[in-house]
N, C-alpha and C positions, 0 to 999 in steps of 0.2 A: 639471772640472779640466783644465788643460793637460797635454800629454804632457810627461813628465819630460824636461828639456832637458840635453843633454851640454855640456860646456865645450868651447870651440874655441881653437886656438892658431894662431898665424901659423908655418907650417912653412917659408915662404920669401918674402922680399920682394925683387922683381925690378925695377930701373930698366929699363923695357921700351921705351920710346918717347921721342922728343924733345918730343912735344906731348901734350895729354890723350888718354887712351884712350876710345874711343867704344863698343866692344863686345867681348864675350868669347864664345867658342863652343867646346865640345869636339866633336871629329869622332866620327861614329857608331861608328867602331871603337874608340873609347875611348882611343886612343893619342896624340892631337895636340890642341893648343889653338890657335885662331886669335885673334889680338887685332887690332883695327883702331884707327886713331888719326887725329887731326887733323893729324898730320905726313905724311899722304898715303900712308902704308904699311900693308900688312898683313903681320903676322909669324906664322910658324908654329912652335910650340913642341913639341918632343917631351917626353912625360910619362914619367918613370922609374918603376921599381918601387918606389922610395923616396918616392914622392909628391912629386917635385919637377919643375920645369921645366929641361930641360937647356939650358946656356948654352954657346956662343951659340945663337941659334934655329936650327932645321933650315933654314929659308929665309926670305927676306923678299921680298915681292912689291911692286915698284914700277912705277908707269905712270900712275896717276891724277895729275890736274894740280891737285888741290885735296884737302882733308881727306876722309878716308874715314869715312863715318857707320856702317857695319855691314858684316859679313861672315857668310856662312853656308856650311855644308858640303853637297855633294852626298851622296846615300845611301850611295855606295860609298866615300867619304872620299878620293877620288882628285882631286877637283875642288873649287874654291871660287868663290863668287860675292861680289863686293863692290859697295858702293853708295857714291857719293861726291858731293861738292858741285860736281864739274865736270859734273854733269847726265848722267852715264853710269853704268852698271854694267858690270862686267867679269867674265868667266869665265877661270878660271885652272887651269893644270895644276900641282898642288902639287909633284910630283916635279921637274919641269923649271923651275918658277917662271916659265913663260911665259904670256902672255895668249892665250887661245884664241879669244875674241871680245870686242868691245866693244859692249855693247848701247846703242844710241843714237848710235853714231858714224856719221858719213856712210858710205853704201855706195857703193863705186865698182865700176863695171862695166869690169874691165880685161882686155885681151887677156893671156892667160897668158904670152906671150912678151915682153911689155912690160916691160922691166927698167930702162930709163934715162929718167927723166922730164926733159924738156927745158924746158917752160914751161907755165905756166898762163895760158890766154887770158883777158884781163880782160873782165868782164862775161859770161863764159861759164863752163859747167861742164865744158868740155873741157880736157884735158891732152894736149900732144903729147909723144911719146917715141919712143926707138929700140927696135928689137928687140935680142935678146941678141947678134946678130952685128954690130950698129951699122950694118946696110945699109939697113933699111926703116923708114920713119916709120909711126906708128900713133897712133891717139886713143883716149883713155879717157875716159868720161863719169862725172860724179859726181852720184849721185842726191841730191836735197834730203833731208835728215835728218827726214822728215815723221813718222817714228815716235819720235823722240827726245822725252825729257822737256824741258819748258821751264824747269824749275826744279831745285834741288838734289834729288838722289836720296837719300833719307834711310833707306831700308830695303830689304831683299832677302830672298827665300826660294826654296828648291827645293821642288818637290813630292816626295812619297815615291817616285815612279817615276823621278826624276831627268830627266824629259822637258821640264818647265816650270819657269820662273823667274818669279817675281812681284817687281815693284819698285813702290815708293811714292814719291811726290815731293810737293815743295812746290807743284807745279802742280796739286795736288788730285786727281791721277789716280793709278790703279794700272794698270800695263801687265803683260800676260802675254807671255812671250818663249818661242819654240821654241828648245830648247837646241841642237839639231842645226844649225839654219840660222842661229841668232842673229837672228832676225827677230821683231818684234812681231806677235802673232796676236790680240790684244784690248786695247782701251783702255777702262777703266771710270772713269766719272766718280764716284769713290767718296765724296768728302767735299767740304765747302765751305771748308775750311781745309787747310793742309799735312797730308799723310798721312805718318805717322811710324812706323808698324809694319805689317807683313804676316807671315802665317804660314798655311801649308797644314794642313789636318786631318792629324794624324800617321799614320793608318792607311791610308787610300785616296786622300787629296788631293782629295776630291770637294767640300770646303768650304775657304773662305778667310776668315780673320778679318783685319780691318783696323782701325786706329785713327787718329784725326785730331784736330787741334787744335780742330775744331769741337765737341768734346765727345762725339762719337759712337764707340762701338764697334760694328762691323758684321760680320755673317756673311753670306758670299756663296756662291751655287751656282756652281761653277767652270764647269760645261758651259753653263749658260744665261746666265751673267753677271748673274743677278738677285739682289737683296738679299733674304735671307730673314729677318733680324733686325737691328733697330737698338737698341742700348742707350744710355741717357744717365744720367749721375748726376744727383742733385738736391741742391743747385743745380749747374748745369752747369759743368763745368771741363775744360780741355783734357786729352785723353788722351795719355799719354807712351809706353805700350807695350801691347800685347794679344798673348796667346799662348793656344793650346789647353793644357789639362792633358795629361799623358802619355797618359791613356786616351781623349782626345778627347771626353769627355762635357761639359766646361765650359770656359769661357773665363775667363783671369785678365787683368785690366787694372789699370794704374796710372794714377792721375790727378793732376794738378797742384793738388790740394786736400788732399795729404797722405792719401790713402787707396788701398788696393788692393781691388779687387772681384772676387768669383767669380761669374760668370754662368752660370746654367742655361739655355743657349739653347733646349734642347728645350721647356722649360716657360715661356720668356720671362720669367724673374725673376731678381733678384739674390739669390743664396743666402748669401753671406757678405760682410761688409766688414771689412777690417783696417786699423787705424789705429795711430798712435803715433810714426810716422816724420815726418820733415820733407821734404816735396816740393812746392815752389811754383814752381821755376824750370826744372828740367831734365828731360828724358825719362830714365827709369831702366829698366834690365832687372830683371825679377823672375824667380824661379826656384822650382822644386819640388825639395826636398832630402830625400832618404831618410836618416833617422837610424839610427845604429847601435842594434840591439836593439829597433827598433820597426817595424811594418809600416805605420804612419801617416806620411805625409810632412809636412814643413812648408813653408809659404810663406816665402820669403826675399826681401828687398829692401834696396837700399842707401838711404841717407839724406843729405840736404844737411847734416846736422850731424856728418858724417864717421863714422857708425856704420852697422852692418848689423842689421837687425831680422828676427826669425824669429817666425812665429805658428803656433800650433796650428790646422790646417786646420778642424777641426770646431768648437772652442770660440771661436775668433777671438781668443784671448788671446795676448799677447806672451809667449813662453817663452824667448827668448834676445835679448840685445843685445850685439853684438860691437864692441869698440872697437880702435883701432890705426892707423887711417888719419889723415892730417892734412889731407885735403881730402874734398869730397863724393864718395860712392861712386855712380858712375853705371853702372858695368858689373858683372854678376854672372853666373856660371855655375856649375851643379851637375854633377858628373861623374855619368854616367849609371848607373854599376855600383859605384863606389867611394865611401866616406864622405869626401869632400872637395869643396871648392868653391874657386873663384878670384873675386877682386874686383878691379876697376879703379878707381883713384883718381888723378886728375891723370895723371902719366906711369908710375905704378907699378902692378904686378901683385902681389897677395898670394895665397898658396896657404894654405887653411885646413884643418886637420885636427882630429879630436876630441882634446881635451886642454886642460891649463891651462898658461899660460906667461906669468905676469905679470912674470917677470924680464926678458922681451924687450919689455916695454912694451905688451903686448896683455892684454886681460881679457874676461872674459864675465860678463854679468849675467843671472841667471836671475830671472824675474818670477813 
């Protein structure tokens, strides 16, 4: 028998971005939500005690030159990392909305006093400029961006210590970056197709899970950069996302064959398969959601038929189907401590809380 399913209602519908939303993520301190979008921005929303997102957003982060694919929080909730189609990732100070580092940008070796650039020498990596007094000429060299991704950066993750950031790219590699220096410390040839998902193990960060369009979900040892496990569905289908369960014991992956799989990576087996939703075209975020009055979490995922599906973790049965969106639901995040979740569809964010509200055009179907 499936866990009894509560009804859900849309507490809030928010026109959040000017182009489709790509990811949603609650901050570790539970107070903020980050939304990323194809409009090249990341927005930070304050969550109120009334389970609503405060409007206008707390801040908006601009700087990427193309759509933002993903955003994730540092463990202390003070910083954010974003991944974008401009082939870079950025580290942000949430309070000041300033870029702290651009991972993958050209590194320039500049004299600290060089403040007035005059010209870039053609065919050279040198720039001539004046010092702050305007009296002395100096030269600055630009290092080739050898550590840059050569394709869209599609995913990003902090480790639990906040010392490393992992990025995955359409260039089929995963790069590890030192947060303090902003430099690449490792390049992993992770997949044979675009890498679309990365996440560190939630407790100690010793493992990394990646997903690619080559149909593989892989678990890596961060220290040795060695692949410990490779999982593939049968028949093989591109993997759209992968993440560790909150306790770190399993990996949850969604594939573009309309299934979500729970992998027991210690035993090297697929433990559960969840089906019923539509997923053939897009990468979709999945989430673990704690239900009110139950110790058993549910698996939640959006669907290309504009709905949200929830499954009983143990029985694999669909126990809830939520309607209300008018477009495919690609982004989904569950609050870590409160019984609420947010979903992103096209340009809108919906906040969902337990309850029934068919008067507002939303409904819940128990299976």
